N, CA, C and O atoms as CSV, one atom per row, in Angstrom:
chain,resi,resn,atom,element,x,y,z
A,1,MET,N,N,115.719,117.478,85.592
A,1,MET,CA,C,116.302,117.166,86.882
A,1,MET,C,C,116.760,115.716,86.892
A,1,MET,O,O,116.139,114.844,86.284
A,2,GLN,N,N,117.834,115.486,87.580
A,2,GLN,CA,C,118.319,114.126,87.758
A,2,GLN,C,C,118.463,113.880,89.256
A,2,GLN,O,O,119.142,114.628,89.959
A,3,HIS,N,N,117.815,112.823,89.732
A,3,HIS,CA,C,117.809,112.493,91.157
A,3,HIS,C,C,118.766,111.338,91.425
A,3,HIS,O,O,118.689,110.289,90.785
A,4,PHE,N,N,119.651,111.542,92.362
A,4,PHE,CA,C,120.581,110.505,92.799
A,4,PHE,C,C,120.100,110.040,94.163
A,4,PHE,O,O,120.589,110.490,95.200
A,5,VAL,N,N,119.121,109.117,94.144
A,5,VAL,CA,C,118.501,108.683,95.385
A,5,VAL,C,C,119.521,107.972,96.262
A,5,VAL,O,O,119.669,108.301,97.438
A,6,ARG,N,N,120.217,107.010,95.700
A,6,ARG,CA,C,121.232,106.293,96.469
A,6,ARG,C,C,122.419,105.954,95.571
A,6,ARG,O,O,122.503,104.848,95.039
A,7,PRO,N,N,123.339,106.910,95.404
A,7,PRO,CA,C,124.515,106.627,94.583
A,7,PRO,C,C,125.336,105.497,95.187
A,7,PRO,O,O,125.294,105.257,96.394
A,8,GLU,N,N,126.077,104.813,94.338
A,8,GLU,CA,C,126.924,103.726,94.811
A,8,GLU,C,C,127.824,104.218,95.940
A,8,GLU,O,O,128.486,105.249,95.817
A,9,GLY,N,N,127.839,103.473,97.035
A,9,GLY,CA,C,128.661,103.813,98.190
A,9,GLY,C,C,127.975,104.717,99.201
A,9,GLY,O,O,128.526,104.976,100.271
A,10,ALA,N,N,126.773,105.203,98.876
A,10,ALA,CA,C,126.048,106.078,99.802
A,10,ALA,C,C,125.171,105.248,100.734
A,10,ALA,O,O,124.817,104.108,100.434
A,11,SER,N,N,124.839,105.840,101.851
A,11,SER,CA,C,123.993,105.153,102.834
A,11,SER,C,C,122.556,105.028,102.333
A,11,SER,O,O,122.145,105.769,101.440
A,12,PRO,N,N,121.785,104.091,102.905
A,12,PRO,CA,C,120.370,103.971,102.539
A,12,PRO,C,C,119.630,105.265,102.876
A,12,PRO,O,O,120.052,106.029,103.745
A,13,VAL,N,N,118.525,105.495,102.176
A,13,VAL,CA,C,117.724,106.697,102.396
A,13,VAL,C,C,116.296,106.325,102.749
A,13,VAL,O,O,115.874,105.185,102.556
A,14,ASN,N,N,115.559,107.293,103.266
A,14,ASN,CA,C,114.156,107.092,103.583
A,14,ASN,C,C,113.369,108.286,103.060
A,14,ASN,O,O,113.018,109.193,103.815
A,15,GLY,N,N,113.098,108.275,101.763
A,15,GLY,CA,C,112.244,109.297,101.190
A,15,GLY,C,C,112.935,110.553,100.698
A,15,GLY,O,O,112.287,111.587,100.538
A,16,TYR,N,N,114.234,110.490,100.456
A,16,TYR,CA,C,114.933,111.659,99.926
A,16,TYR,C,C,116.037,111.203,98.991
A,16,TYR,O,O,116.412,110.031,98.984
A,17,SER,N,N,116.554,112.133,98.203
A,17,SER,CA,C,117.690,111.873,97.319
A,17,SER,C,C,118.954,112.397,97.977
A,17,SER,O,O,118.930,113.434,98.641
A,18,HIS,N,N,120.055,111.687,97.795
A,18,HIS,CA,C,121.328,112.211,98.285
A,18,HIS,C,C,121.717,113.476,97.529
A,18,HIS,O,O,122.344,114.371,98.095
A,19,ALA,N,N,121.349,113.553,96.258
A,19,ALA,CA,C,121.661,114.732,95.452
A,19,ALA,C,C,120.627,114.868,94.339
A,19,ALA,O,O,120.043,113.882,93.889
A,20,VAL,N,N,120.413,116.104,93.907
A,20,VAL,CA,C,119.532,116.389,92.782
A,20,VAL,C,C,120.278,117.362,91.873
A,20,VAL,O,O,120.694,118.436,92.306
A,21,LEU,N,N,120.443,116.970,90.606
A,21,LEU,CA,C,121.098,117.810,89.611
A,21,LEU,C,C,120.013,118.516,88.808
A,21,LEU,O,O,119.067,117.881,88.343
A,22,PHE,N,N,120.148,119.827,88.647
A,22,PHE,CA,C,119.136,120.585,87.917
A,22,PHE,C,C,119.788,121.787,87.268
A,22,PHE,O,O,120.911,122.164,87.603
A,23,SER,N,N,119.064,122.383,86.333
A,23,SER,CA,C,119.512,123.631,85.718
A,23,SER,C,C,118.298,124.507,85.516
A,23,SER,O,O,117.160,124.043,85.570
A,24,GLY,N,N,118.555,125.774,85.284
A,24,GLY,CA,C,117.465,126.701,85.057
A,24,GLY,C,C,117.191,127.574,86.258
A,24,GLY,O,O,117.850,127.451,87.291
A,25,PRO,N,N,116.209,128.464,86.121
A,25,PRO,CA,C,115.882,129.380,87.216
A,25,PRO,C,C,115.439,128.627,88.472
A,25,PRO,O,O,114.759,127.604,88.403
A,26,MET,N,N,115.846,129.165,89.612
A,26,MET,CA,C,115.527,128.545,90.895
A,26,MET,C,C,114.585,129.453,91.677
A,26,MET,O,O,114.647,130.678,91.566
A,27,VAL,N,N,113.718,128.841,92.463
A,27,VAL,CA,C,112.796,129.544,93.341
A,27,VAL,C,C,113.133,129.155,94.778
A,27,VAL,O,O,113.201,127.969,95.101
A,28,ALA,N,N,113.341,130.140,95.632
A,28,ALA,CA,C,113.563,129.901,97.056
A,28,ALA,C,C,112.279,130.241,97.791
A,28,ALA,O,O,111.750,131.343,97.653
A,29,VAL,N,N,111.778,129.288,98.576
A,29,VAL,CA,C,110.543,129.485,99.333
A,29,VAL,C,C,110.905,129.588,100.808
A,29,VAL,O,O,111.524,128.685,101.371
A,30,SER,N,N,110.519,130.678,101.416
A,30,SER,CA,C,110.751,130.873,102.846
A,30,SER,C,C,110.058,129.787,103.648
A,30,SER,O,O,109.159,129.105,103.157
A,31,GLY,N,N,110.491,129.641,104.889
A,31,GLY,CA,C,109.887,128.660,105.783
A,31,GLY,C,C,108.382,128.858,105.868
A,31,GLY,O,O,107.898,129.942,106.193
A,32,GLN,N,N,107.659,127.798,105.571
A,32,GLN,CA,C,106.200,127.825,105.645
A,32,GLN,C,C,105.775,127.178,106.956
A,32,GLN,O,O,106.343,126.173,107.381
A,33,VAL,N,N,104.776,127.767,107.583
A,33,VAL,CA,C,104.330,127.348,108.907
A,33,VAL,C,C,102.855,126.987,108.867
A,33,VAL,O,O,102.188,127.258,107.869
A,34,PRO,N,N,102.326,126.381,109.928
A,34,PRO,CA,C,100.949,125.879,109.908
A,34,PRO,C,C,99.889,126.943,110.195
A,34,PRO,O,O,99.133,126.837,111.161
A,35,VAL,N,N,99.847,127.959,109.351
A,35,VAL,CA,C,98.797,128.964,109.457
A,35,VAL,C,C,98.066,129.056,108.126
A,35,VAL,O,O,98.646,128.841,107.062
A,36,ASP,N,N,96.780,129.379,108.211
A,36,ASP,CA,C,95.975,129.481,106.992
A,36,ASP,C,C,96.071,130.891,106.407
A,36,ASP,O,O,96.822,131.728,106.909
A,37,ALA,N,N,95.313,131.147,105.351
A,37,ALA,CA,C,95.373,132.436,104.652
A,37,ALA,C,C,94.949,133.600,105.536
A,37,ALA,O,O,95.292,134.749,105.258
A,38,ALA,N,N,94.203,133.311,106.602
A,38,ALA,CA,C,93.784,134.362,107.537
A,38,ALA,C,C,94.796,134.551,108.663
A,38,ALA,O,O,94.603,135.392,109.541
A,39,GLY,N,N,95.880,133.763,108.637
A,39,GLY,CA,C,96.898,133.873,109.672
A,39,GLY,C,C,96.595,133.097,110.930
A,39,GLY,O,O,97.221,133.312,111.967
A,40,GLN,N,N,95.625,132.185,110.841
A,40,GLN,CA,C,95.227,131.404,112.007
A,40,GLN,C,C,95.942,130.054,112.034
A,40,GLN,O,O,96.105,129.405,111.001
A,41,LEU,N,N,96.361,129.644,113.221
A,41,LEU,CA,C,96.987,128.340,113.405
A,41,LEU,C,C,96.027,127.240,112.980
A,41,LEU,O,O,94.842,127.277,113.311
A,42,VAL,N,N,96.540,126.268,112.250
A,42,VAL,CA,C,95.764,125.093,111.861
A,42,VAL,C,C,96.346,123.898,112.606
A,42,VAL,O,O,97.556,123.675,112.569
A,43,GLY,N,N,95.497,123.131,113.282
A,43,GLY,CA,C,95.936,121.875,113.893
A,43,GLY,C,C,96.674,122.015,115.205
A,43,GLY,O,O,97.707,121.372,115.389
A,44,GLU,N,N,96.189,122.824,116.117
A,44,GLU,CA,C,96.863,122.944,117.413
A,44,GLU,C,C,97.056,121.564,118.041
A,44,GLU,O,O,96.089,120.837,118.265
A,45,GLY,N,N,98.301,121.213,118.319
A,45,GLY,CA,C,98.623,119.933,118.937
A,45,GLY,C,C,98.553,118.739,117.998
A,45,GLY,O,O,98.763,117.610,118.441
A,46,ASP,N,N,98.268,118.946,116.728
A,46,ASP,CA,C,98.087,117.865,115.753
A,46,ASP,C,C,99.141,118.006,114.652
A,46,ASP,O,O,98.981,118.794,113.720
A,47,ALA,N,N,100.211,117.234,114.777
A,47,ALA,CA,C,101.331,117.349,113.832
A,47,ALA,C,C,100.897,117.094,112.396
A,47,ALA,O,O,101.316,117.815,111.490
A,48,GLU,N,N,100.070,116.088,112.173
A,48,GLU,CA,C,99.668,115.779,110.798
A,48,GLU,C,C,98.867,116.922,110.185
A,48,GLU,O,O,99.088,117.272,109.026
A,49,ALA,N,N,97.946,117.504,110.935
A,49,ALA,CA,C,97.163,118.634,110.426
A,49,ALA,C,C,98.082,119.823,110.141
A,49,ALA,O,O,97.912,120.511,109.135
A,50,GLN,N,N,99.053,120.063,111.023
A,50,GLN,CA,C,99.989,121.160,110.791
A,50,GLN,C,C,100.821,120.907,109.540
A,50,GLN,O,O,101.046,121.823,108.749
A,51,LEU,N,N,101.274,119.685,109.357
A,51,LEU,CA,C,102.069,119.356,108.168
A,51,LEU,C,C,101.254,119.517,106.887
A,51,LEU,O,O,101.772,120.002,105.881
A,52,ARG,N,N,100.003,119.119,106.916
A,52,ARG,CA,C,99.150,119.289,105.732
A,52,ARG,C,C,99.014,120.774,105.378
A,52,ARG,O,O,99.038,121.137,104.202
A,53,GLN,N,N,98.870,121.630,106.395
A,53,GLN,CA,C,98.770,123.063,106.133
A,53,GLN,C,C,100.082,123.604,105.598
A,53,GLN,O,O,100.086,124.430,104.686
A,54,VAL,N,N,101.199,123.147,106.155
A,54,VAL,CA,C,102.503,123.599,105.670
A,54,VAL,C,C,102.678,123.215,104.202
A,54,VAL,O,O,103.132,124.034,103.402
A,55,TYR,N,N,102.326,121.993,103.841
A,55,TYR,CA,C,102.444,121.589,102.434
A,55,TYR,C,C,101.491,122.389,101.550
A,55,TYR,O,O,101.843,122.718,100.417
A,56,ALA,N,N,100.300,122.706,102.037
A,56,ALA,CA,C,99.383,123.552,101.265
A,56,ALA,C,C,100.009,124.928,101.057
A,56,ALA,O,O,99.911,125.497,99.969
A,57,ASN,N,N,100.647,125.461,102.087
A,57,ASN,CA,C,101.294,126.761,101.973
A,57,ASN,C,C,102.490,126.710,101.014
A,57,ASN,O,O,102.716,127.645,100.246
A,58,LEU,N,N,103.250,125.617,101.064
A,58,LEU,CA,C,104.349,125.446,100.107
A,58,LEU,C,C,103.806,125.455,98.688
A,58,LEU,O,O,104.346,126.137,97.816
A,59,ALA,N,N,102.736,124.698,98.455
A,59,ALA,CA,C,102.148,124.619,97.115
A,59,ALA,C,C,101.671,125.995,96.646
A,59,ALA,O,O,101.840,126.344,95.478
A,60,THR,N,N,101.079,126.770,97.543
A,60,THR,CA,C,100.603,128.110,97.202
A,60,THR,C,C,101.767,129.023,96.819
A,60,THR,O,O,101.704,129.730,95.813
A,61,ALA,N,N,102.824,129.000,97.625
A,61,ALA,CA,C,103.990,129.847,97.344
A,61,ALA,C,C,104.654,129.442,96.033
A,61,ALA,O,O,105.036,130.299,95.236
A,62,LEU,N,N,104.793,128.143,95.812
A,62,LEU,CA,C,105.408,127.659,94.582
A,62,LEU,C,C,104.573,128.043,93.360
A,62,LEU,O,O,105.124,128.455,92.339
A,63,ALA,N,N,103.260,127.911,93.458
A,63,ALA,CA,C,102.377,128.278,92.345
A,63,ALA,C,C,102.514,129.764,92.015
A,63,ALA,O,O,102.508,130.142,90.843
A,64,ALA,N,N,102.634,130.591,93.026
A,64,ALA,CA,C,102.794,132.028,92.799
A,64,ALA,C,C,104.057,132.321,91.998
A,64,ALA,O,O,104.116,133.289,91.239
A,65,ALA,N,N,105.071,131.469,92.179
A,65,ALA,CA,C,106.349,131.651,91.476
A,65,ALA,C,C,106.404,130.894,90.155
A,65,ALA,O,O,107.421,130.939,89.462
A,66,GLY,N,N,105.326,130.199,89.795
A,66,GLY,CA,C,105.276,129.503,88.512
A,66,GLY,C,C,105.776,128.081,88.529
A,66,GLY,O,O,106.148,127.548,87.484
A,67,THR,N,N,105.795,127.447,89.694
A,67,THR,CA,C,106.249,126.060,89.769
A,67,THR,C,C,105.358,125.289,90.734
A,67,THR,O,O,104.302,125.781,91.130
A,68,ASP,N,N,105.774,124.086,91.113
A,68,ASP,CA,C,104.938,123.250,91.976
A,68,ASP,C,C,105.800,122.285,92.785
A,68,ASP,O,O,107.025,122.273,92.658
A,69,LEU,N,N,105.149,121.485,93.612
A,69,LEU,CA,C,105.860,120.556,94.487
A,69,LEU,C,C,106.675,119.521,93.717
A,69,LEU,O,O,107.674,119.019,94.231
A,70,ALA,N,N,106.265,119.197,92.496
A,70,ALA,CA,C,107.007,118.218,91.694
A,70,ALA,C,C,108.373,118.739,91.281
A,70,ALA,O,O,109.241,117.960,90.887
A,71,HIS,N,N,108.575,120.052,91.366
A,71,HIS,CA,C,109.844,120.652,90.943
A,71,HIS,C,C,110.717,121.092,92.119
A,71,HIS,O,O,111.688,121.826,91.938
A,72,VAL,N,N,110.365,120.639,93.318
A,72,VAL,CA,C,111.188,120.930,94.493
A,72,VAL,C,C,112.447,120.076,94.426
A,72,VAL,O,O,112.377,118.865,94.211
A,73,VAL,N,N,113.598,120.716,94.611
A,73,VAL,CA,C,114.870,119.982,94.587
A,73,VAL,C,C,115.463,119.829,95.979
A,73,VAL,O,O,116.318,118.969,96.192
A,74,LYS,N,N,115.021,120.654,96.938
A,74,LYS,CA,C,115.576,120.596,98.293
A,74,LYS,C,C,114.554,121.085,99.298
A,74,LYS,O,O,113.949,122.142,99.117
A,75,LEU,N,N,114.361,120.311,100.362
A,75,LEU,CA,C,113.532,120.712,101.491
A,75,LEU,C,C,114.408,120.811,102.732
A,75,LEU,O,O,115.348,120.034,102.906
A,76,THR,N,N,114.094,121.767,103.586
A,76,THR,CA,C,114.675,121.808,104.922
A,76,THR,C,C,113.495,121.803,105.884
A,76,THR,O,O,112.631,122.678,105.837
A,77,VAL,N,N,113.477,120.805,106.755
A,77,VAL,CA,C,112.353,120.567,107.657
A,77,VAL,C,C,112.817,120.817,109.084
A,77,VAL,O,O,113.866,120.330,109.507
A,78,PHE,N,N,112.025,121.578,109.811
A,78,PHE,CA,C,112.301,121.852,111.215
A,78,PHE,C,C,111.140,121.297,112.033
A,78,PHE,O,O,110.003,121.746,111.884
A,79,LEU,N,N,111.420,120.325,112.894
A,79,LEU,CA,C,110.414,119.749,113.782
A,79,LEU,C,C,110.784,120.065,115.223
A,79,LEU,O,O,111.955,120.015,115.599
A,80,THR,N,N,109.782,120.391,116.025
A,80,THR,CA,C,110.055,120.632,117.437
A,80,THR,C,C,110.070,119.336,118.236
A,80,THR,O,O,110.563,119.308,119.363
A,81,ASP,N,N,109.533,118.260,117.659
A,81,ASP,CA,C,109.461,116.982,118.358
A,81,ASP,C,C,109.681,115.860,117.331
A,81,ASP,O,O,108.911,115.726,116.381
A,82,LEU,N,N,110.720,115.070,117.525
A,82,LEU,CA,C,110.994,113.983,116.573
A,82,LEU,C,C,109.922,112.897,116.601
A,82,LEU,O,O,109.898,112.040,115.718
A,83,ALA,N,N,109.046,112.914,117.585
A,83,ALA,CA,C,107.900,111.994,117.581
A,83,ALA,C,C,106.971,112.308,116.411
A,83,ALA,O,O,106.136,111.479,116.049
A,84,ASP,N,N,107.107,113.507,115.809
A,84,ASP,CA,C,106.294,113.892,114.653
A,84,ASP,C,C,106.882,113.386,113.335
A,84,ASP,O,O,106.295,113.613,112.277
A,85,LEU,N,N,108.026,112.708,113.378
A,85,LEU,CA,C,108.668,112.221,112.152
A,85,LEU,C,C,107.760,111.292,111.346
A,85,LEU,O,O,107.689,111.453,110.128
A,86,PRO,N,N,107.058,110.323,111.957
A,86,PRO,CA,C,106.153,109.495,111.135
A,86,PRO,C,C,105.060,110.318,110.438
A,86,PRO,O,O,104.708,110.025,109.295
A,87,ALA,N,N,104.532,111.322,111.098
A,87,ALA,CA,C,103.518,112.180,110.464
A,87,ALA,C,C,104.138,112.938,109.298
A,87,ALA,O,O,103.518,113.068,108.242
A,88,PHE,N,N,105.365,113.442,109.482
A,88,PHE,CA,C,106.043,114.128,108.379
A,88,PHE,C,C,106.201,113.187,107.199
A,88,PHE,O,O,105.868,113.550,106.070
A,89,ARG,N,N,106.700,111.991,107.440
A,89,ARG,CA,C,106.929,111.052,106.335
A,89,ARG,C,C,105.629,110.716,105.611
A,89,ARG,O,O,105.608,110.607,104.385
A,90,LYS,N,N,104.548,110.551,106.369
A,90,LYS,CA,C,103.253,110.239,105.759
A,90,LYS,C,C,102.802,111.358,104.829
A,90,LYS,O,O,102.452,111.108,103.676
A,91,VAL,N,N,102.810,112.590,105.326
A,91,VAL,CA,C,102.346,113.720,104.530
A,91,VAL,C,C,103.303,113.991,103.377
A,91,VAL,O,O,102.870,114.257,102.255
A,92,ARG,N,N,104.599,113.925,103.652
A,92,ARG,CA,C,105.598,114.128,102.589
A,92,ARG,C,C,105.360,113.148,101.447
A,92,ARG,O,O,105.366,113.537,100.279
A,93,ASP,N,N,105.149,111.880,101.784
A,93,ASP,CA,C,104.995,110.856,100.755
A,93,ASP,C,C,103.722,111.033,99.933
A,93,ASP,O,O,103.631,110.514,98.820
A,94,GLU,N,N,102.745,111.754,100.464
A,94,GLU,CA,C,101.533,112.064,99.705
A,94,GLU,C,C,101.778,113.172,98.682
A,94,GLU,O,O,100.992,113.344,97.750
A,95,HIS,N,N,102.873,113.927,98.854
A,95,HIS,CA,C,103.120,115.100,98.020
A,95,HIS,C,C,104.333,114.988,97.109
A,95,HIS,O,O,104.623,115.922,96.361
A,96,GLN,N,N,105.041,113.879,97.154
A,96,GLN,CA,C,106.220,113.770,96.295
A,96,GLN,C,C,106.277,112.402,95.634
A,96,GLN,O,O,105.699,111.428,96.116
A,97,ASP,N,N,106.981,112.359,94.532
A,97,ASP,CA,C,107.186,111.138,93.770
A,97,ASP,C,C,108.285,110.328,94.462
A,97,ASP,O,O,109.412,110.804,94.598
A,98,ALA,N,N,107.968,109.132,94.889
A,98,ALA,CA,C,108.927,108.293,95.604
A,98,ALA,C,C,110.151,107.950,94.756
A,98,ALA,O,O,111.217,107.659,95.297
A,99,GLU,N,N,110.003,107.981,93.433
A,99,GLU,CA,C,111.116,107.678,92.543
A,99,GLU,C,C,112.018,108.889,92.300
A,99,GLU,O,O,113.161,108.741,91.868
A,100,ARG,N,N,111.495,110.090,92.582
A,100,ARG,CA,C,112.236,111.328,92.323
A,100,ARG,C,C,112.104,112.287,93.506
A,100,ARG,O,O,111.661,113.421,93.327
A,101,PRO,N,N,112.475,111.855,94.702
A,101,PRO,CA,C,112.313,112.732,95.859
A,101,PRO,C,C,113.352,113.843,95.876
A,101,PRO,O,O,114.438,113.686,95.317
A,102,PRO,N,N,113.028,114.963,96.512
A,102,PRO,CA,C,114.013,116.034,96.630
A,102,PRO,C,C,115.101,115.657,97.626
A,102,PRO,O,O,114.944,114.722,98.411
A,103,ALA,N,N,116.195,116.389,97.583
A,103,ALA,CA,C,117.164,116.307,98.666
A,103,ALA,C,C,116.471,116.890,99.901
A,103,ALA,O,O,115.561,117.708,99.772
A,104,CYS,N,N,116.894,116.478,101.079
A,104,CYS,CA,C,116.180,116.916,102.278
A,104,CYS,C,C,117.098,116.937,103.487
A,104,CYS,O,O,117.938,116.055,103.662
A,105,SER,N,N,116.928,117.945,104.311
A,105,SER,CA,C,117.547,117.992,105.635
A,105,SER,C,C,116.417,118.118,106.637
A,105,SER,O,O,115.465,118.865,106.414
A,106,LEU,N,N,116.518,117.389,107.743
A,106,LEU,CA,C,115.515,117.456,108.794
A,106,LEU,C,C,116.236,117.717,110.104
A,106,LEU,O,O,117.195,117.026,110.450
A,107,VAL,N,N,115.761,118.726,110.829
A,107,VAL,CA,C,116.420,119.151,112.056
A,107,VAL,C,C,115.393,119.262,113.172
A,107,VAL,O,O,114.317,119.828,112.980
A,108,GLN,N,N,115.729,118.722,114.334
A,108,GLN,CA,C,114.900,118.973,115.501
A,108,GLN,C,C,115.350,120.300,116.107
A,108,GLN,O,O,116.542,120.540,116.298
A,109,VAL,N,N,114.372,121.154,116.403
A,109,VAL,CA,C,114.674,122.460,116.981
A,109,VAL,C,C,114.007,122.593,118.342
A,109,VAL,O,O,113.016,121.921,118.627
A,110,GLY,N,N,114.554,123.462,119.174
A,110,GLY,CA,C,114.006,123.683,120.503
A,110,GLY,C,C,112.689,124.437,120.493
A,110,GLY,O,O,111.950,124.409,121.476
A,111,GLY,N,N,112.391,125.106,119.396
A,111,GLY,CA,C,111.151,125.846,119.275
A,111,GLY,C,C,111.138,126.637,117.989
A,111,GLY,O,O,112.172,126.838,117.352
A,112,LEU,N,N,109.946,127.087,117.616
A,112,LEU,CA,C,109.767,127.941,116.453
A,112,LEU,C,C,109.236,129.291,116.934
A,112,LEU,O,O,109.015,129.470,118.132
A,113,VAL,N,N,109.032,130.226,116.038
A,113,VAL,CA,C,108.640,131.579,116.425
A,113,VAL,C,C,107.376,131.576,117.287
A,113,VAL,O,O,107.291,132.315,118.268
A,114,HIS,N,N,106.398,130.748,116.924
A,114,HIS,CA,C,105.166,130.627,117.716
A,114,HIS,C,C,105.243,129.321,118.504
A,114,HIS,O,O,105.551,128.279,117.925
A,115,PRO,N,N,104.975,129.350,119.800
A,115,PRO,CA,C,105.156,128.139,120.613
A,115,PRO,C,C,104.236,126.968,120.258
A,115,PRO,O,O,104.515,125.836,120.653
A,116,LEU,N,N,103.151,127.213,119.524
A,116,LEU,CA,C,102.242,126.120,119.155
A,116,LEU,C,C,102.573,125.499,117.800
A,116,LEU,O,O,102.003,124.473,117.429
A,117,TRP,N,N,103.498,126.123,117.059
A,117,TRP,CA,C,103.911,125.543,115.782
A,117,TRP,C,C,104.819,124.359,116.050
A,117,TRP,O,O,105.748,124.450,116.852
A,118,ARG,N,N,104.550,123.241,115.374
A,118,ARG,CA,C,105.349,122.028,115.529
A,118,ARG,C,C,106.301,121.813,114.359
A,118,ARG,O,O,107.233,121.015,114.450
A,119,VAL,N,N,106.060,122.542,113.239
A,119,VAL,CA,C,106.828,122.304,112.017
A,119,VAL,C,C,106.966,123.581,111.200
A,119,VAL,O,O,106.083,124.439,111.190
A,120,GLU,N,N,108.102,123.679,110.517
A,120,GLU,CA,C,108.336,124.714,109.522
A,120,GLU,C,C,109.161,124.060,108.420
A,120,GLU,O,O,110.084,123.296,108.704
A,121,ILE,N,N,108.833,124.358,107.161
A,121,ILE,CA,C,109.557,123.778,106.028
A,121,ILE,C,C,109.843,124.868,105.006
A,121,ILE,O,O,108.955,125.627,104.619
A,122,ASP,N,N,111.116,124.932,104.570
A,122,ASP,CA,C,111.446,125.800,103.439
A,122,ASP,C,C,111.869,124.918,102.268
A,122,ASP,O,O,112.134,123.728,102.435
A,123,ALA,N,N,111.926,125.520,101.081
A,123,ALA,CA,C,112.162,124.720,99.877
A,123,ALA,C,C,112.935,125.502,98.832
A,123,ALA,O,O,112.891,126.732,98.785
A,124,LEU,N,N,113.642,124.757,97.997
A,124,LEU,CA,C,114.228,125.256,96.760
A,124,LEU,C,C,113.594,124.459,95.631
A,124,LEU,O,O,113.481,123.235,95.706
A,125,ALA,N,N,113.186,125.156,94.596
A,125,ALA,CA,C,112.551,124.491,93.459
A,125,ALA,C,C,113.061,125.123,92.176
A,125,ALA,O,O,113.651,126.204,92.190
A,126,VAL,N,N,112.826,124.438,91.073
A,126,VAL,CA,C,113.151,124.971,89.765
A,126,VAL,C,C,111.861,125.257,89.016
A,126,VAL,O,O,110.809,124.692,89.317
A,127,LEU,N,N,111.961,126.136,88.040
A,127,LEU,CA,C,110.806,126.374,87.188
A,127,LEU,C,C,110.683,125.225,86.189
A,127,LEU,O,O,111.700,124.696,85.741
A,128,PRO,N,N,109.467,124.831,85.834
A,128,PRO,CA,C,109.308,123.784,84.824
A,128,PRO,C,C,109.972,124.185,83.512
A,128,PRO,O,O,110.014,125.363,83.158
A,129,ALA,N,N,110.480,123.208,82.809
A,129,ALA,CA,C,111.157,123.477,81.517
A,129,ALA,C,C,110.166,123.988,80.489
A,129,ALA,O,O,110.545,124.266,79.352
């Protein structure tokens, strides 16, 4: 993978790459939400706890497909409240290499399927070489 964090002429970034070049098989991970293996909400009203569960769920899904968070090339993040952005950045930075971050889109949404969910994240990853 080749990460173009800030190509010449591109705007500054905060924890993502403007582009990621990769080859090989790709894994698409559906939107992961803050529920545990029993289907129970984790972290009601606590964005950081919900984000930690979402990242745990991403890691579980990626492992099932034979890859991991280090091989994520693109994240799409849905937050119901932009006040949760600092919590997202904190948890994200614990799970990714600052020198090789994935491309990322972050969108504020009016709501998610469950009214207590504050975050949903989907991902594209590659299989390790």
